N, C-alpha and C positions, 0 to 999 in steps of 0.2 A: 467484532465477531471475532473469534477465535480462531487462533493459527490451526486447530485442528479440525473446526468445521473449515474453514478455508480450502485445506488440501483436501477435504473430504468432496468437498464441492469441484475442485481442480480435478480430482480423479472420475467424480463421476462425469466431467466432460469430456475429459481424456479417454473411458471408455467408450464414451458415444461415438469419437473422432476416429480414433487409430489405437490398435493393439496389434504385436505387443509395444510397450513402453517402459521407462523407467522414471522415477522422479526420483531427484536427489536435492538435499538440502546441507547449505552449510552448518557448520557446529558453533559457531563462535560469533560474538558480536554484532555487529548490521550483517553478516554473512549469513547468519540462521535464519535470517528472515528472503533471501534470494531462494530462487526455485529453480532447478532444470529441467525438464522432460525431455528426455532423449527417445526418437523412437525411427525404427526400420521402415515404417509404413507412414512416414509423412509426406504429403504433395505439397506444393504450395497452396494449393487453394486451400485442401484440408487446414494448414497451418493458418490460413484468412482466415477461416471461418471459428475456427479453435479460438483463436487471439483476439476476434470480435467479440463471441460470446465470454470470453475472461474480460476483459474491456467494460462492455456492458455490465457486467453483475459487480466487479469488485471498483469501477473506475480509474483501471488503469489505462493510461495514455499511452495507444498502442504506437506511438513511436520511442518508447521507453522500453519495449521489447527485444531482448538479444535474439537473434538467429544466429544459425553457425552449421558447419557441417565438422563433427569432429573427423570423420574417417569415410570413406566412400558409401553411399546408400544407407547413412544415417543422418539425421537432421536433428537440431537442438533446440529450442527455445527456454527462453529465460528470463524472467523478471522480478525484481521486489515484490513482495506481499505487502499491500497497504496496511496501515493501521484504521479499523472503523471504530468510532466511537460514539454510542447513542447518549446525546447529551441530557445531563439529570438537570432537574429543576435548578438548583443551588449553581451549577456552570454556568446555564444562562443569566441569572441575576448576578453572579460575578465575574462574567467575563474568562469565565477559562476552560481548558481542555485535559481532563485527567489522562495520563499515560497508564495504563494498567500494566502491573507486575510483568507479564509477559511479552509486553513491548518495550519496556523498558528500555534495552540494549539498543533497539532502532535509533534513538535519539540522542544526542551528545550527554556528557557528565553534565551534571548540575551547574546553573549559573552559566554554561560557555552557551554564546550566542551564537542563533542560526535563525535562516532567514525560509517563510513562506510565501508562497508565491499562490496568490489569488485572485481570479478576476481582473489580470492586468495589473496588480500592486504587489508590492513587495513589502512584508511584514517582520520584523525585527521580533525575534521570542527568545525564551529561556527557560529552562526547566526549576521550578523551586527545589526545595529539600522535601517536600510532599506531590514529588512527581506530576504537579502542576503546567499547562503552559498558558499563563496569562495572555491572553489578545484581548485587550480591552479596544482597541483601533478597531480590529477587524470585527467585532463585534457591533460596534458603534456603525460601522461601513455597513453593517448587515443586520438592521434592526427586526428584521421578520423572524430570525431566527428564535427557536421556540425549543424546548424540553420534548426528547422523543425525536429530535431531528439527527441527522447522523451526518459529523464529520468524518472526514476520509483525508487521510493524509497521506500521501506517496514519495516514497524516496527517491529525489533526484540525484543528488549529492552527498552519499556518508556523512553526515554528522555536518554539514553544511545546509543544504536548500531541500525542500519538501514541498510538495505539490497540496495547496488546501481547497477540497469542495467541499459543499454542503450537499447532502442528500434531504430532502423533506420527506 
């Protein structure tokens, strides 16, 4: 899923829950995947239902949402956008996930090690020079993965740890 498509969907959900609001994004590195939504009309109940919808649609762990009050009568919610990848037949056959150019800065430099948490297990990974994450062990542990399944990687700790889920 493209970043602009995710932001459009976030705006649709925000329009449904509260107005006025402001959406801010970082500009460089992993910060450009961080989204802040700030509003003076957010209540805790509204915030709860909004975060539940975002969590369900984008597979973001609700404990990873950051909530704060930048000033009186204003509440903000922030989170990292997840990386969604629809798997191709070659990715499934050769046991890798391609990182699209739009999300390249979401991950560490080429050949730098990072970790993926999935189903209570930890998988070590790195990107090659073609922006592929080879996940042979993960694919072997998930023999039912098929083309058109969606891998979702959520940033937990920049350039170090990601949460990996599969959506069929």
